[in-house]
BAFI-3210 file (N, C-alpha, C; in Angstrom, 3 decimals, decimal comma, padded with zeros to 6 digits):
// residues 167
n [1|2|3|4|5|6|7|8|9|10|11|12|13|14|15|16|17|18|19|20|21|22|23|24|25|26|27|28|29|30|31|32|33|34|35|36|37|38|39|40|41|42|43|44|45|46|47|48|49|50|51|52|53|54|55|56|57|58|59|60|61|62|63|64|65|66|67|68|69|70|71|72|73|74|75|76|77|78|79|80|81|82|83|84|85|86|87|88|89|90|91|92|93|94|95|96|97|98|99|100|101|102|103|104|105|106|107|108|109|110|111|112|113|114|115|116|117|118|119|120|121|122|123|124|125|126|127|128|129|130|131|132|133|134|135|136|137|138|139|140|141|142|143|144|145|146|147|148|149|150|151|152|153|154|155|156|157|158|159|160|161|162|163|164|165|166|167]
n.u [084,313|087,452|090,779|094,028|097,631|097,806|095,267|091,658|088,922|085,489|082,272|078,724|078,191|075,905|073,648|071,407|069,791|068,220|065,870|065,879|067,338|070,887|073,513|076,928|079,907|083,223|086,599|089,419|092,505|095,609|098,462|101,424|100,082|098,497|095,856|095,607|094,031|090,546|087,544|084,383|081,129|077,709|074,441|071,245|067,887|064,732|065,499|065,297|065,790|066,732|067,677|068,622|067,978|064,581|063,817|062,448|062,853|062,369|064,377|065,932|069,085|072,080|075,353|078,782|081,740|085,025|088,553|091,524|093,619|094,086|092,321|088,821|085,900|082,315|079,906|076,887|073,415|070,341|067,150|064,300|061,710|059,804|059,457|059,375|059,397|059,432|060,431|060,293|060,564|062,519|062,955|064,643|066,530|067,791|068,927|070,808|072,442|073,578|076,305|079,494|080,011|082,370|084,426|085,203|087,909|088,906|088,478|090,135|091,998|091,380|088,750|086,757|084,931|084,715|081,924|079,502|076,576|073,291|069,882|066,743|063,365|060,272|057,706|057,529|058,160|057,389|056,445|055,635|055,179|055,598|055,871|054,907|052,681|053,026|053,366|056,008|058,342|061,529|064,623|067,834|071,341|074,195|077,225|080,724|082,107|081,746|081,783|081,324|078,913|077,603|074,518|072,451|069,802|066,354|063,414|060,061|057,109|054,220|051,613|050,086|050,411|051,619|052,727|052,603|053,432|051,646|049,405]
n.v [093,966|094,375|094,200|095,365|095,977|098,554|099,515|099,641|098,003|097,936|096,633|096,483|097,001|097,646|099,812|101,490|104,610|107,261|105,721|104,697|102,450|102,416|102,054|101,345|101,590|101,209|102,497|102,987|104,401|104,137|104,850|104,590|105,353|107,400|109,027|108,235|108,392|108,399|106,920|106,780|105,564|106,250|105,120|105,872|105,225|106,560|107,986|109,810|113,046|115,605|118,352|121,471|123,134|122,996|121,898|119,104|116,171|113,798|111,708|110,411|109,358|109,418|109,488|110,407|110,517|111,594|111,907|113,215|113,742|116,483|117,533|117,386|115,959|116,176|114,681|114,176|113,121|114,182|113,225|114,723|113,541|114,343|117,370|119,523|122,715|124,394|126,174|129,140|132,415|135,165|138,340|140,490|139,112|137,595|139,548|140,816|138,646|138,207|137,309|137,691|136,290|134,131|134,926|133,421|134,065|134,126|131,630|128,925|125,798|124,846|125,485|123,633|120,834|120,389|120,859|119,243|118,928|117,811|118,736|117,538|118,265|117,536|119,240|118,778|120,212|122,051|124,841|125,929|128,319|131,340|133,198|132,152|129,956|127,491|125,601|124,110|123,603|122,373|122,516|122,191|123,250|122,591|124,029|124,986|125,276|123,505|125,418|127,619|127,620|127,612|128,133|127,344|127,322|126,437|127,438|127,035|128,440|126,772|127,054|128,940|131,081|134,252|135,966|139,167|141,234|139,853|139,638]
n.w [400,894|399,567|400,404|399,892|399,865|399,071|398,439|398,716|397,660|396,753|396,101|395,645|398,229|400,779|402,544|404,816|404,570|405,985|405,806|403,306|400,819|400,108|397,881|397,681|395,738|394,457|394,981|397,118|397,314|399,107|400,925|403,006|405,272|404,413|402,581|399,195|396,674|395,716|394,455|394,416|394,046|394,638|395,138|395,788|396,866|397,562|399,770|402,810|403,755|406,052|405,731|404,549|407,715|408,323|405,853|404,506|402,675|400,177|398,236|395,253|394,294|392,349|392,702|392,459|393,998|393,888|393,739|395,445|398,374|398,150|396,227|395,652|394,128|393,624|391,782|389,814|389,873|391,290|392,136|393,141|394,856|396,740|398,505|401,275|402,596|405,529|407,330|409,212|407,843|408,442|407,452|408,463|409,992|407,986|406,351|408,053|408,600|406,176|404,110|402,425|399,255|397,992|395,086|391,907|391,492|394,076|395,128|396,545|396,768|399,280|399,674|399,645|398,246|394,739|392,763|390,563|389,970|389,132|389,863|389,848|390,070|389,464|389,846|392,582|394,710|397,722|399,517|402,706|404,812|406,774|404,694|402,283|400,560|398,507|395,334|393,411|390,629|389,594|387,666|388,138|388,107|389,964|390,495|390,942|394,185|397,307|399,328|398,004|396,152|392,835|391,481|388,850|386,413|386,117|387,782|388,587|389,748|390,286|391,399|394,083|396,995|398,065|400,929|402,216|404,835|406,334|404,641]
ca.u [085,454|088,783|091,944|095,439|098,682|097,640|093,916|090,467|087,868|084,204|081,090|077,483|078,040|074,676|073,282|070,175|070,061|066,961|064,809|066,065|068,546|071,880|074,535|078,272|080,850|084,402|087,834|090,185|093,894|096,233|099,921|102,146|099,108|097,844|094,914|096,074|093,018|089,365|086,560|083,211|079,768|076,658|073,107|070,180|066,514|063,739|066,220|064,652|066,787|066,219|068,720|069,003|066,953|063,223|063,488|062,257|062,710|062,523|065,097|066,647|070,321|073,147|076,371|080,087|082,753|086,299|089,689|092,590|093,711|094,150|091,127|087,697|084,823|081,154|079,003|075,788|072,025|069,427|065,771|063,457|060,349|058,926|060,133|058,567|060,170|058,441|061,068|059,772|061,548|062,618|063,754|065,677|067,696|068,587|069,703|071,898|073,272|074,168|077,758|080,072|080,265|083,729|084,329|085,976|089,280|089,301|088,298|091,373|091,714|090,848|087,386|085,776|084,880|084,203|080,560|078,872|075,277|071,903|068,760|065,467|062,144|059,158|056,374|057,480|058,625|056,267|056,742|054,473|055,738|054,993|055,982|054,275|052,167|053,068|054,060|056,957|059,158|062,812|065,722|068,930|072,651|074,980|078,664|081,552|082,655|080,805|081,736|080,856|078,195|076,883|073,210|071,920|068,803|065,058|062,527|058,798|055,995|053,024|050,480|050,338|050,131|052,710|052,122|053,348|052,870|050,461|048,223]
ca.v [094,779|093,612|095,093|095,079|096,857|099,931|099,824|098,916|097,965|097,472|096,599|095,911|097,404|098,320|100,423|102,292|106,115|107,861|104,858|104,150|101,727|103,027|101,105|102,042|100,869|102,020|102,177|103,974|104,038|104,695|104,463|105,234|105,946|108,600|108,894|108,477|108,743|107,644|107,044|106,035|105,783|105,928|105,128|105,831|105,352|106,763|108,484|110,947|114,006|116,758|119,349|122,252|123,226|123,421|121,306|117,653|115,818|112,314|111,857|109,337|110,002|108,772|110,343|110,037|111,258|111,267|112,886|112,807|114,621|117,868|117,980|116,382|116,325|115,431|114,890|113,233|113,608|113,997|113,398|115,015|113,015|115,227|118,263|120,542|123,712|124,913|127,129|130,499|133,364|136,559|139,272|141,264|138,164|137,156|140,698|140,960|137,424|138,023|137,221|137,864|135,024|134,044|134,976|132,374|134,385|133,935|130,296|128,081|124,296|124,541|126,022|122,535|119,977|120,926|120,310|119,144|118,138|118,088|118,427|117,507|118,168|117,735|119,632|118,046|121,139|122,731|125,800|126,336|129,068|132,632|134,006|131,548|128,553|127,281|124,379|124,481|122,554|123,002|121,778|123,074|122,607|123,234|123,935|125,725|124,461|123,272|126,615|128,853|126,956|128,437|127,439|127,813|126,457|126,935|126,961|127,644|128,269|126,187|127,702|129,336|132,447|134,953|136,796|140,372|141,868|139,064|139,680]
ca.w [400,702|399,300|400,876|399,485|400,494|398,565|397,956|399,236|396,623|397,262|395,264|396,285|399,719|401,002|403,827|404,815|404,983|405,974|405,466|401,984|400,535|399,556|397,444|397,395|394,844|394,153|395,453|397,858|397,274|400,190|401,111|404,075|406,258|403,826|401,532|397,841|395,825|395,831|393,416|395,039|393,487|395,625|394,564|396,913|396,395|398,626|401,062|403,544|404,256|406,855|405,557|405,560|408,792|407,789|404,656|404,579|401,293|399,844|396,987|394,625|393,983|391,863|393,050|392,318|394,796|393,491|393,914|396,341|399,599|397,786|395,543|395,597|393,322|393,698|390,567|389,773|389,735|392,420|391,701|394,275|394,754|397,494|399,223|401,904|403,368|406,482|408,208|409,230|407,245|409,038|406,623|409,161|410,380|406,772|405,877|409,080|408,530|404,880|404,045|401,132|398,615|397,271|393,645|391,383|391,589|395,528|395,614|396,488|396,855|400,527|399,693|399,620|397,101|393,517|392,473|389,336|390,293|388,539|390,634|389,069|390,871|388,600|390,460|393,875|395,763|398,399|400,657|403,587|405,883|406,932|403,544|401,135|400,487|396,941|394,792|392,394|390,017|389,246|387,094|388,568|388,069|390,965|390,201|391,930|395,322|398,417|400,114|397,203|395,099|391,788|391,183|387,624|385,948|386,064|388,793|388,248|390,759|389,589|392,079|395,463|397,540|398,740|401,970|402,514|406,056|406,812|403,713]
c.u [086,681|089,888|093,163|096,311|098,278|096,116|092,813|089,366|086,549|083,158|079,866|077,506|076,836|074,469|071,894|070,388|068,650|065,859|064,916|067,335|069,637|073,062|075,768|079,090|082,082|085,619|088,569|091,616|094,596|097,729|100,611|101,203|098,359|096,826|095,605|095,106|091,704|088,363|085,474|081,912|078,767|075,308|072,122|068,837|065,528|064,419|065,529|065,740|066,116|067,294|068,445|067,788|065,636|062,938|063,480|062,114|062,930|063,189|065,566|067,923|071,275|074,382|077,714|081,045|084,116|087,367|090,806|092,552|093,618|092,942|090,096|086,581|083,519|080,312|077,900|074,401|071,238|068,043|064,973|062,065|059,400|059,933|059,184|059,399|059,166|059,054|060,531|060,915|061,445|063,564|064,875|066,870|068,446|069,422|070,920|072,839|073,863|075,765|078,288|080,368|081,604|083,540|085,246|087,493|089,776|089,139|089,626|090,942|091,125|089,365|086,385|085,715|084,234|082,901|080,135|077,562|074,057|070,888|067,507|064,233|060,921|057,854|056,372|057,877|057,430|056,995|055,505|054,985|055,000|054,972|055,082|053,723|052,230|053,644|054,909|057,695|060,541|063,694|066,945|070,234|073,496|076,444|079,422|082,132|081,537|080,677|081,240|080,154|077,692|075,604|072,604|070,721|067,439|064,194|061,240|057,781|054,852|051,645|050,845|049,972|051,296|052,098|053,069|052,643|051,610|049,200|048,608]
c.v [094,077|094,546|094,583|096,002|098,224|100,382|099,106|099,000|097,411|097,570|095,985|096,054|098,148|098,826|100,982|103,668|106,716|107,009|104,253|103,439|102,560|101,996|101,873|101,054|101,738|101,560|103,312|103,527|104,746|104,166|105,229|105,877|107,128|108,187|109,159|109,121|107,927|107,917|106,184|106,491|105,422|106,047|104,945|106,063|105,566|107,289|109,774|111,787|115,127|117,811|120,222|122,433|123,703|122,646|119,808|117,116|114,251|112,304|110,388|110,031|108,994|109,641|109,576|110,988|110,751|112,224|112,323|113,834|116,077|118,396|116,965|116,927|115,472|115,721|113,828|113,918|113,227|114,345|113,620|114,506|113,743|116,097|119,196|121,398|124,446|125,964|128,521|131,424|134,659|137,405|139,878|140,343|137,791|138,342|140,909|139,838|137,274|138,100|137,311|136,502|135,113|134,196|133,818|132,719|134,023|132,488|129,572|126,659|124,022|125,032|124,881|121,781|120,689|120,156|120,335|118,321|118,700|117,746|118,642|117,358|118,605|118,073|118,987|118,991|121,882|123,655|126,096|126,963|130,380|133,543|133,510|130,201|128,270|125,889|124,760|123,338|123,227|121,959|122,639|122,389|123,408|122,900|124,863|124,811|124,334|124,569|127,856|128,208|127,973|127,677|128,128|126,823|127,181|126,478|127,774|127,429|127,927|126,920|128,066|130,741|132,966|135,871|137,959|141,064|141,109|139,022|138,882]
c.w [400,615|399,562|400,295|400,217|400,198|398,271|398,699|398,126|397,150|396,182|395,878|397,840|399,961|402,364|403,709|405,252|404,888|405,538|404,059|401,733|399,760|399,115|397,048|396,535|394,590|394,801|396,143|397,796|398,460|400,145|402,200|405,027|405,679|402,754|400,157|396,994|396,130|394,705|393,904|394,343|394,597|394,885|395,676|396,296|397,632|399,963|401,563|404,067|404,953|406,920|404,439|406,635|408,022|406,538|404,903|403,242|401,178|398,360|396,519|394,153|393,418|391,838|392,760|393,144|394,369|393,817|394,775|397,596|399,247|397,048|395,436|394,770|393,745|392,486|390,707|389,656|390,983|391,947|392,939|394,017|395,552|398,279|399,942|402,759|404,219|407,402|407,967|408,695|407,930|408,189|407,305|409,531|409,169|406,296|406,809|408,878|407,101|404,938|402,586|400,525|397,801|395,805|393,148|391,500|393,144|395,970|395,476|396,778|398,302|400,726|399,560|398,332|395,977|393,205|391,036|389,531|389,553|389,561|389,820|390,089|390,031|389,292|391,892|394,998|396,312|399,467|401,401|404,855|406,026|405,705|402,342|401,379|398,994|396,748|393,623|391,835|389,786|388,544|387,245|388,370|389,217|390,726|391,210|392,954|396,372|399,226|399,358|395,944|394,144|391,342|389,858|387,221|385,890|387,121|388,543|389,375|389,874|390,089|393,454|395,799|398,182|399,719|402,186|403,712|406,437|405,850|402,466]
res [v|r|f|s|e|s|r|a|e|f|a|d|l|t|a|s|l|g|g|g|p|v|e|l|r|g|q|v|a|y|g|g|g|q|l|g|s|f|d|v|g|a|t|g|r|g|v|t|l|r|y|p|e|g|l|r|s|l|v|d|a|d|l|r|l|f|g|d|a|a|r|q|w|v|s|g|r|i|d|v|r|q|a|l|y|t|r|r|y|d|v|a|s|e|l|l|g|a|r|r|v|a|t|p|e|t|v|s|l|d|e|g|a|r|l|d|l|w|i|h|a|p|g|t|l|r|v|d|n|n|l|a|t|l|a|a|r|a|d|l|q|i|q|g|t|s|r|a|p|l|v|t|g|r|a|e|i|e|r|g|r|l|y|f|q|g|r]
***
């Protein structure tokens, strides 16, 4: 890491996350004790994630985080090598916990980072819970904000079983 009066620059900075190597590169500008701007690239290979609850995945990722104190963006690609969702699904809890999603007109700068992510899962998604046992693939794009994401794309169930009232 190379520091100056107004900037920190780094390249080939490596770490381990979820058992996989992650490399960071980029720069952060600052002045007067305040964040000015940042542009950071992260590349991870074979990273194990346990988020959200009930999902365990192994991914490769090439991400870019950039912006300033007022606006932030996250862009890049995530390749899912394996993913297994095992969280039990309770329809009543989900319906009672439903919340209103912000529309584009109501999203303000304090609504989180702007997103432009591609997720590619070539037949590597599995669900094994009380509602289904299945294998799937997906190519998705996530846009919007971190608080009000918009997911578009295609997901296909390759094979499996759906359970209704235990049958």
